[in-house]
N, C-alpha and C positions, 0 to 999 in steps of 0.2 A: 097499632091503631087500625081499626076496621075501615076498609074502603067503602065508600058509598055504593048503594045498589046500582047506581048508574055508571059505575066504572068497573070493568072486569079485565083481567089479564088473560091473554090467549097465547098458548104455546103452539107453534107449528113445528111438529117433529117429523123428520124424515130420514131415511137412510141414503137419500140422494140430495138434490138441491133444495127440495121443499117447495118448488114452484107450483106443482100440482095442488098440494094441500093448501098453500097460501091463496091461490086463485079461487079454489072452492070455498075456503073460509070467508073470503071477501064477499062472495055472492050470498052466502048464508047469513053472515052477520049484518049485512046491509039491510036486512029485514027488520032489525031492531034499532030504529033511529034514535030512541031516547037513551040508548046505552053507549058509553064511550069505551071502545075496546083498545087496549094497548097490546099490540101483537109482537111476539118475540119468536123469530124464526130460528130453529135449531137444526141445521142440516148435518148430513153425514154421520148419523148415529147408527153405526154398522157393527157395533160390538157390545157385549154385555157390560164391559167396563165403562164405555161411554154412556150406556143406558143408566148406570148407577149414578153418574154425575148429573144426568138430566133429572132423575128422581129427586136428588137433593135440591136442585134448583126449584122444582115444582113445589116440593114440600115447604121450602123456605118461603116461597111466595105465598102459599096458602096460610102459613103461620103469620106472616107479616100483615096480610090483608084481611085475615079473619074469615075467608071463604075460599073454597077450592077454585083454582083457575080452570079455564076451558082448554082442552087439548085436542087439536086436530092432528091426526097422524096417518102417514102412508107407509108405515113400517111393514116389511114383508117377512123378515126373519122372525119366526114364532118365539124364539128364545129372547130376543131383544124386546119384542113387543110385550111378552109376559112380564119382563123385568120392569119396563116403563109403567105398566098398568098397576103396579103396586103403589104408585104415587097417589097422593090425595088430590084428585082432579076429576072433572067430568070428561070422559074420553069419547071422542067421535072418530072411530076407526073407519076411514074411507074404504080401504081395501077389504076389510072384513065385511063391510056392508054390501059390497058389490061382488067380490070374488067368490065368496062362499055360495051364494045363490047360483052364480054361473057354473061353479063346479058341479052342483047338483043337477042343473039343467042339462049341461053338456056331458055329464057322466064321466068326468075326468078331473084330475087334480091340476091346479095351476103350477107353473114352474117355480114360483116364489123367488124369482130372480130380481136382484136389486138393480134399480136403474133401467129396467127393461124398456120403459116407454121412451127413454132417450136413445138407447141403443138401436131401437127400431128405425130410427131416422137414417136413411141411406146416405152415403157420402155424396151422391148426386143431389139429393134434397138439401144437404147442408151447403154444398157449393152454390146451389141456386139461391139459397137464402142470403149467403154472404154477398153474392153478386147483386142481388136486389138491394141490399143495404147500401153497398157502394154506389149503385146507380142513383138511389134516392138522395144520398148525400151530395153527389156530384150535380144533381139537377134540382137542388133546393133553391127556392125563391127566384127561379128563372136565371140563375147565374151561369148555366151552361146549356145552351139550346141545341148543340150538336148531339145527335143520338136520340132525340125525342121520338123518333120513329120506333125505337125499341120499347117505349113506355107502354105498360099495360093500362095505365090511367094517368091523366094529368089533372091535378086539382087546381082550381083557380078560385080567387077571392081576394078581398082586400087584405092588407097587411094585418097580421096578428089575429086572424079568424080561426086558426087551428090547422093550417095546411101542413106545416112541417111535422108536428107530432103525429098527425094522421098518416102522412107519407111513410114515416119511419116505422110506425106500428104495422102498416100493411106489409112493409118489406120484412121486418123481423118475424112477424107472426105467420105470414102467409107466403112469403117469397114473391110478393108482387112488386114489380118495377113501377114505383109511383113517383112521378115528377110533380113539382108544384110551381105555379106561376102567379105572381101578384098582379092584381088589377090596380092601376094607379090613375090619378087624376087626368093624366094625358090621354089615357084610353077613354075616359068618360067624355073629354072634350071632343074627341074624334067620333065618339058614339060607335066604336067598333072594337072588336077583339084585337089584341096585339097580332101583327102580321106573322110573327114567328110561330104562333100556335094555331093559326088558321088551317094549315094543312092537316091538323090532327083533331079536327072538330069532334069526330066521333068518339074520341078518347077523353073528352073534357067532362069534368064533374065539378059543380060549383059548391063552395062552402060559404055560408053567410052567417051573420051573428047579429044580435040585437045591439043597437048603437050604445045603449047604456052600459052593457057588459064590455063592449069594445073599448070604450073610453077608460074603463077601469084597468083593462089589460095594458093599454098603451101608456097610461100614466105611470105604470110600474117601470116602463122602459124609458120614456121621455116625459118626466113630470112637468106640468104647466106649459106644455108646448101646444102649438096649433094642431100638430099631428094628433095629439091626444084629446083635443077639445071635443065636447059633445056635438056642437054644430058641424065640425069637420067629419066626425064619425057618422053622423046622420046623413050627411051629404054623400059620403063614399059608399055607405051601405045601400042607400036608395039607388044610386047610380049603378052600382054593381049588380043589384038585383034586376033593375030595369034592363041592363045589357044582357044578362043571362036569360031573362024571359024572352027578349027579342030574338035571341039566337037559339031558343028552345033547348037550352042546356039544363039538364036536371040539377037541382040544387037542394041543399039541406042546411038547416040552421044548427049550428054547433052550440048554441047558448046554454042549453040545459042537458046536453048529451055527453056521455063519456066517449073516450077514444074508441073503446070497444064497440059501442053502438054506432058511432060514425063510420067506422071501418066496415062493419057488417052491412050497413046500408049501402055504402059505396060498392062493395062486392056484389050485392044483389042487383043494384041499379045498372051497373056497368056490365053485368053478366060474366064476372070472373068466377070460375068454379075452381077454387083452390082449397086444399086441405091445410089445416094448421101445421106449421113446421115443427111443433112440439108433439 
């Protein structure tokens, strides 16, 4: 049976983890909002035998759906790539698109080494990233205030506005030691920041969110509670934003932004110059 034009299957094929190709494909496919893409990641295709198996999967998909699937690939072995290319699909070869022009411009051949982008990460960079992840987990939601002096940034905001996922993304992707601290009704009653984070004012960055979105998120955690009610969410968001403006703390609404956008803004605003851990 033919698949409607608004649904397409996408294969992410790599001789490594496939993270690079998957990330790039998300950016490209997001430009086609009227199409639903079913993504299938196929990592570690590092032999002709494995390539043959992938070809069978792609051809079976094309036959079942009545149209060729889309294939994003970062395969570097020319023999493996040539074998996969015989499949019935639209191929988007990321390495071919960029490596070949660079070879011509630099006047040299690339190494065609599998997993080179991951091997390039030094053991020191890897240890820093793991240390940052452990730090962010230990300093999540204000649960451990000792060691905040080591934080690169401290995210503040009301409960469920996106502090935890942003902290972990900063740690995993950039090796940033990101702590996060909740602003609660008691802080609003006092009209002041929690005393435990006052010494680190210069490291603070505020996250806020539209009350209507916040109540949706909180209802998933505590349905039909005062904590999740729209009046409570409106009150907390308004008070948190008032407090952050009074203290001249930079802030960003997470309502319509992705974790990647939030994290990039935090890095720019706080002045953290980090390279991606990948």
